[in-house]
Steps between C-alpha positions, in 0.01 A plus 500: 500500500659820378378727784565265792537689832441842336289753691282699259257791525244544222269801487160492331505127566131423550415448134627495144872504432582560868314189614643293217848616602441412864380152401802449276740618770368263767508215251865586441576483872476863610334635812264767370343801668196610301397864530170650388228741613210253504472278808278226361692475176837483672375226735383297201831557322699387803286188527564417135873550545505287815325221311751530217791487745378180663521431873766762569356847565685740271238765421400797714263787434526871580244776454709774344423816307826569316425872495513504880865491602426413862314187389783397269761552772296299752462209257869494414592511870279194562661307215849591618417405859358164392784393269797727556530572128313602185618351172245610240259790455249489215346845456182380332224720648341720237175663390354666192274804474483572129397815320618708207739781591233768457257310723736361767439641846774583745356232729535237226855607428606519863340169601684300234832672564463448876446125472705408194799726551511636855400156636798339326728762654354441847536123489848499353636760738350303790685177412823629354695550825436137592620382159810719514586369847471138388688571175237353271148546371277525196256781423252452216278781372178441309508721194288448186521524124300818556804636681711423194273617218220704658128437455195707418323624811773393741712809566525422871555126463763540227687758705500274807613192308773693319602639839556160660732414213696811592506379859637161391770654281609739775484253787690237302791745485475603865438157648680265261836555673330398826385163364142602420352444155215721374296427187162581351247282319274650234198276442272547206127467544433219746173334597458655846227702676674822393362438148139463615420862413611453137219413252521158335525663157815681610644182654446319172691775321783458751512126435524561127792739556702230678689257274397214731136608450410483869538687827755391755429285803604613850716192553704588190606824667553323833743260332718793395494650848605164647791476259617856570473442876711186480875453489459388139467871415805599705650716221181674391484851642346828389299353216137498387355171379195535277254212534238590245465222243691716253284813509792724407610292199 
């Protein structure tokens, strides 16, 4: 198992790509701390991870709003107290509030930036001293193809997902000499609840735009996170891996 004995924190872990990543991590031997804002959903996610891990309890849930620094710090302190180390952080929490530039409200803009960009800063800054002290760690930021190429009606989302690439590039330079690898993953359009607001006609157009003629599955993104978190990716640092079925071809 490629993540045996690793201690991982995953934000936005109650559903979609975050849950798929948590399941993959426990199956690969990691102890996983799942963070989300929804109590019932996080309890269900922890139960699914515990079942996937077998008899050994390796999944724990935390109610965390990544925009609230005090909540992030408290969660990280609990993880550190329980295990003495933190090996992997997956900054997966994210939201969308779409509108054309001329129609986008300040609330829509600020909400997406607060979760998708400021939340990544909060979580990473909260764990980084621990990783520096232990001389190792992996930080993975959830970007998007929208952060690479833009998308109609997603000024705020594109800015946030481009921003976390900038974080990864900068942190890989700052933290690489200290034994910490930082990378970003840019999924294409994946079959998760975040797409529920998109009309089926538009989804069909998206499928046609992908050379594989389908949307991605959450576990396909989780597989990439598991690889990047493992020692198999020990020389990958400061990069962005697009997992989009060839959308940009």
